[in-house]
Each structure stands twice: as structure tokens, then as C-alpha cells.
C-alpha positions as CSV (number, residue, x, y, z in Angstrom):
1,X,0.0,0.0,0.0
2,X,1.2,3.5,-0.8
3,X,2.5,5.5,2.1
4,X,0.1,8.2,3.4
5,X,0.7,11.5,1.7
6,X,2.9,13.8,3.7
7,X,1.0,16.8,5.2
8,X,2.2,20.1,6.8
9,X,3.1,20.1,10.4
10,X,0.0,19.9,12.6
11,X,-2.0,18.0,10.0
12,X,-2.7,14.3,9.8
13,X,-3.1,12.4,6.5
14,X,-6.1,14.0,4.8
15,X,-8.9,12.0,3.3
16,X,-10.3,14.7,1.0
17,X,-9.1,18.0,-0.5
18,X,-11.8,19.9,1.2
19,X,-10.9,18.5,4.7
20,X,-7.3,19.1,4.0
21,X,-7.7,22.8,3.1
22,X,-9.9,23.3,6.1
23,X,-7.2,21.9,8.4
24,X,-4.5,23.8,6.6
25,X,-6.4,27.1,7.1
26,X,-6.8,26.4,10.8
27,X,-3.1,25.7,11.2
28,X,-2.1,28.8,9.2
29,X,-4.5,30.9,11.3
30,X,-2.9,29.7,14.5
31,X,0.5,30.5,13.1
32,X,-0.5,34.1,12.2
33,X,-2.1,34.6,15.7
34,X,1.1,33.2,17.3
35,X,3.3,35.9,15.5
36,X,1.3,38.8,17.0
37,X,3.0,40.4,19.9
38,X,1.1,42.0,22.7
39,X,2.0,45.4,21.3
40,X,0.6,44.5,17.9
41,X,-2.6,43.2,19.5
42,X,-2.9,46.5,21.4
43,X,-2.5,48.4,18.1
44,X,-5.1,46.2,16.4
45,X,-7.5,46.7,19.4
46,X,-7.2,50.5,19.2
47,X,-7.6,50.6,15.4
48,X,-10.5,48.2,15.7
49,X,-12.3,50.3,18.2
50,X,-11.7,53.5,16.2
51,X,-13.0,51.7,13.1
52,X,-16.1,50.5,15.0
53,X,-16.7,54.1,16.2
54,X,-16.5,55.4,12.6
55,X,-19.0,52.7,11.5
56,X,-21.3,53.8,14.4
57,X,-21.1,57.5,13.3
58,X,-22.1,56.7,9.7
59,X,-24.9,54.4,10.7
60,X,-26.1,56.8,13.4
61,X,-26.2,59.7,11.1
62,X,-28.2,57.7,8.5
63,X,-30.6,56.4,11.1
64,X,-31.2,59.8,12.6
65,X,-31.8,61.5,9.3
66,X,-34.2,58.7,8.2
67,X,-36.0,58.9,11.6
68,X,-36.7,62.6,11.3
69,X,-37.6,62.3,7.7
70,X,-40.2,59.7,8.6
71,X,-41.6,61.8,11.4
72,X,-41.9,64.8,9.1
73,X,-44.5,63.0,7.0
74,X,-47.0,63.5,9.9
75,X,-46.1,67.1,10.8
76,X,-48.7,69.9,10.4
77,X,-48.2,72.5,7.7
78,X,-48.1,76.3,7.4
79,X,-47.8,78.6,4.4
80,X,-44.2,79.6,3.8
81,X,-42.5,82.5,2.0
82,X,-39.0,82.2,0.4
83,X,-36.5,84.7,1.7
84,X,-34.2,86.7,-0.6
85,X,-30.8,85.2,-1.0
86,X,-29.2,88.4,0.4
87,X,-31.3,88.2,3.6
88,X,-29.9,84.7,4.4
89,X,-26.6,84.7,6.4
90,X,-24.2,82.1,5.1
91,X,-23.0,79.5,7.7
92,X,-19.5,78.3,8.0
93,X,-20.5,74.9,6.5
94,X,-21.9,76.7,3.5
95,X,-18.8,78.8,3.1
96,X,-16.7,75.6,3.1
97,X,-19.1,73.9,0.8
98,X,-18.9,76.8,-1.7
99,X,-15.2,76.2,-2.0
100,X,-15.9,72.6,-3.1
101,X,-19.1,72.8,-5.1
102,X,-19.1,76.4,-6.1
103,X,-21.3,79.3,-4.9
104,X,-25.0,78.6,-5.0
105,X,-28.1,80.5,-3.8
106,X,-29.0,79.8,-0.2
107,X,-32.4,78.4,0.9
108,X,-34.4,80.2,3.6
109,X,-38.1,80.5,4.2
110,X,-40.4,82.1,6.8
111,X,-43.6,80.7,8.2
112,X,-46.0,81.5,11.1
113,X,-47.2,79.2,13.8
114,X,-49.7,80.4,16.4
115,X,-48.9,84.0,15.5
116,X,-45.1,83.6,15.9
117,X,-42.8,83.8,12.9
118,X,-40.1,81.2,12.3
119,X,-37.3,80.9,9.8
120,X,-35.9,77.6,8.6
121,X,-33.3,76.4,6.1
122,X,-33.8,72.7,5.5
123,X,-35.4,71.4,2.3
124,X,-35.5,67.7,3.1
125,X,-33.8,65.3,5.5
126,X,-30.8,63.6,3.9
127,X,-27.4,62.4,5.0
128,X,-25.7,65.1,3.0
129,X,-28.2,67.9,2.8
130,X,-25.7,70.2,1.2
131,X,-25.7,68.0,-1.9
132,X,-29.3,69.1,-2.5
133,X,-29.8,72.4,-4.2
134,X,-32.6,73.4,-1.8
135,X,-33.2,76.8,-3.3
136,X,-33.8,75.4,-6.8
137,X,-35.9,72.6,-5.4
138,X,-38.0,75.1,-3.4
139,X,-38.6,77.3,-6.5
140,X,-39.6,74.2,-8.4
141,X,-42.2,73.5,-5.7
142,X,-43.6,77.0,-6.1
143,X,-43.8,76.6,-9.9
144,X,-45.5,73.2,-9.6
145,X,-48.0,74.1,-6.8
146,X,-48.2,77.8,-7.0
147,X,-47.3,78.1,-3.3
148,X,-44.8,77.0,-0.7
149,X,-45.7,74.9,2.4
150,X,-43.6,74.3,5.5
151,X,-44.0,71.1,7.4
152,X,-43.0,71.9,11.0
153,X,-42.5,69.8,14.1
154,X,-45.4,70.6,16.5
155,X,-43.2,70.0,19.5
156,X,-40.5,72.3,18.2
157,X,-42.0,74.6,15.5
158,X,-38.6,76.0,14.6
159,X,-37.8,72.6,13.0
160,X,-39.3,72.4,9.6
161,X,-38.8,71.0,6.0
162,X,-40.3,71.8,2.7
163,X,-40.3,68.3,1.4
164,X,-41.3,65.7,4.1
165,X,-40.1,62.1,4.1
166,X,-36.7,60.7,3.1
167,X,-35.2,58.9,0.1
168,X,-33.3,55.6,0.3
169,X,-30.7,56.8,-2.2
170,X,-29.8,59.7,0.0
171,X,-28.8,57.2,2.8
172,X,-27.2,54.4,0.7
173,X,-23.7,55.8,1.0
174,X,-23.6,56.1,4.9
175,X,-25.2,52.6,5.3
176,X,-22.6,51.1,2.8
177,X,-19.7,52.9,4.6
178,X,-21.0,51.8,7.9
179,X,-21.1,48.2,6.7
180,X,-17.5,48.4,5.4
181,X,-16.2,49.9,8.6
182,X,-18.1,47.3,10.7
183,X,-16.5,44.5,8.8
184,X,-13.1,46.0,9.2
185,X,-13.7,46.5,12.9
186,X,-14.9,42.9,13.4
187,X,-11.7,41.6,11.7
188,X,-9.3,43.8,13.7
189,X,-11.0,43.1,17.0
190,X,-11.0,39.3,16.3
191,X,-7.2,39.6,15.8
192,X,-6.7,41.7,18.9
193,X,-8.8,39.4,21.1
194,X,-7.5,36.1,19.7
195,X,-5.6,33.8,22.1
196,X,-2.8,32.6,20.0
197,X,0.4,31.7,21.8
198,X,4.0,32.2,20.5
């Protein structure tokens, strides 16, 4: 009878290619773990935790935006009036965004709730609201309906949108990035917390 095929250290004679590769992967995994020093495990732990935190930021922002977008569908409405672009003070974020995307007209509108005037800037809830040209979208609403309506939060009337709800495509990027970072965090934390021995 032929001698049993020689296998790598730590493996017995294999009966099938599938079993052989499973055993080989386990041995190689233990070898990699054994090479990790405590310092490297600590680095992997820190990077893994930071990666998990980044994933949480992406997913939390997407969930928060979608949450408020869904709530806005049930908010009461009030007639709104567009403000002139010159009457709207540009925020620091808008100034930074103008350097990347170019200058654009700013969105601002005024509405009245229970006799008290309010001013709002948001067109619709989205992960990156600056990617939406809110001024152009608001003017399109006026042309389509002949008027502008603000949907405001009854618990906090200063919070309002012109377009209630939210769109999946506006939240696909943060969810995808959250998934990628979650996978990376899981991999790094598995390495950091493994119990290999040199």
C-alpha cells in the first residue's frame, strides 16, 4: 500500500481535498495569531475600536436622518415664503461647501405658527443635505403648486422642512460605509482578542 501523503506540520493524513484545506487554514490561522506580539494586538485593538466608532457614526447619522424624515410625514403645515438670498446669512459649513461645489443661492423660508414667525433652512432630511440644491428645489415646488408649504414639528415649531419624508438613495452611502467599517472593525477586533500563543 502507498504511504500516506505527507501533510504540513500539525496536519494528519487527509482524506479529501476539502478537509485538507480546512485543516490547513486552521493551522495557518494559529500561526498568524502566534506571531502577533502584545504590542501589535494592542494596536489592532485601538484601530478596531476606532473603526467601530467610525461605523457607528455613519450608521447613526443615516438612522437619525431617516428617523426625522419619517416623522416629518406626519407634521402639520403652514404657508411659507421664500427669503431673498441676500437676507440669508451664510453659515461656516456653507462657506466651506462653496469652495468645493461652487457658490449657490441659499435656501431660507419664513412661516408663522400660532402667531409667531419662524425661519428655517432645511429642504429635506438627507445624510448630506448640502448635496441638495434646496433653493432650486423650493422654487420648483412654487412653480408646480403655486405656493410653498412648510412642514413643521409641533413639538418644536422652529424645526421644519419643505419636502417631508426621506429617500433611500440619500442614505445608501452612509449605510454602505457603515457596513464596510463594521466588517473591518470585526476583523481587527478578532485579531486583537484572539488567544494565539507564540
